[in-house]
C-alpha positions as CSV (number, residue, x, y, z in Angstrom):
1,M,-8.6,4.9,-10.0
2,V,-8.4,3.3,-13.4
3,S,-5.5,3.6,-15.9
4,N,-5.7,4.2,-19.7
5,N,-5.9,0.5,-20.4
6,N,-8.8,-0.1,-18.0
7,K,-6.6,-1.7,-15.3
8,E,-7.1,-0.7,-11.6
9,I,-4.3,1.5,-10.3
10,V,-2.8,0.2,-7.0
11,K,-0.7,2.8,-5.2
12,I,1.8,1.3,-2.8
13,I,3.5,3.7,-0.4
14,T,6.5,2.6,1.7
15,P,9.4,4.4,3.6
16,L,12.0,2.8,1.4
17,P,12.0,1.2,-2.0
18,M,10.6,-2.4,-1.8
19,T,12.7,-5.3,-2.7
20,L,11.6,-7.8,-5.3
21,S,10.7,-10.3,-2.6
22,Q,8.4,-7.7,-0.8
23,K,6.7,-6.9,-4.1
24,K,6.0,-10.6,-4.6
25,I,4.4,-10.8,-1.1
26,V,2.3,-7.6,-1.6
27,K,1.1,-9.0,-5.0
28,N,0.3,-12.3,-3.5
29,K,-1.7,-10.7,-0.7
30,L,-3.6,-8.4,-3.1
31,S,-4.5,-11.4,-5.3
32,R,-7.0,-12.3,-2.6
33,I,-9.0,-9.2,-3.1
34,G,-8.7,-8.9,-6.9
35,N,-7.3,-10.0,-10.1
36,I,-3.6,-8.8,-10.1
37,D,-3.5,-9.1,-13.8
38,Q,-6.0,-6.3,-14.0
39,M,-3.9,-4.1,-11.6
40,V,-1.2,-1.6,-12.4
41,F,1.2,-1.0,-9.5
42,Q,2.5,2.5,-8.7
43,E,5.2,2.6,-6.1
44,E,5.9,5.7,-4.0
45,V,8.5,6.3,-1.3
46,D,7.5,8.4,1.8
47,S,10.1,8.6,4.5
48,S,7.8,10.1,6.9
49,L,6.1,6.6,7.3
50,I,8.9,5.3,9.5
51,G,8.0,1.7,8.6
52,G,5.1,-0.3,7.3
53,I,3.1,0.1,4.1
54,I,0.1,1.9,2.8
55,I,-1.9,0.4,-0.1
56,I,-4.6,2.3,-2.1
57,Y,-6.7,0.1,-4.3
58,G,-9.9,1.9,-5.7
59,E,-11.9,2.8,-2.7
60,I,-9.9,0.6,-0.3
61,L,-7.2,2.0,2.0
62,I,-5.1,-0.4,3.7
63,D,-2.8,1.6,6.2
64,C,-0.3,-0.6,8.0
65,S,2.2,2.3,8.5
66,L,4.1,2.7,11.7
67,R,3.2,6.5,11.7
68,T,-0.5,5.6,11.8
69,Q,0.0,3.0,14.6
70,L,1.8,5.5,16.7
71,D,-0.9,8.1,16.1
72,K,-3.5,5.7,17.2
73,M,-1.6,4.9,20.3
74,K,-1.1,8.6,21.0
75,E,-4.9,9.1,20.6
76,G,-5.6,6.4,23.0
77,M,-3.4,8.0,25.7
78,I,-5.2,11.3,25.6
């Protein structure tokens, strides 16, 4: 997704609002896959995640949420 100023929108979903320190860590990690100066960050809180983070950057989905990890474990047991 691209914003009005031609910057790539990065959606960050967490179970609680991120601290400034956490935001810096995420931006540092994302700088490895793109130019963070060309990114616009949209934060969203979703308490159903339990823990972890989901990042949506263009066509890339990085799902490190506890909910997804538990779902994968559940699927492995069936």
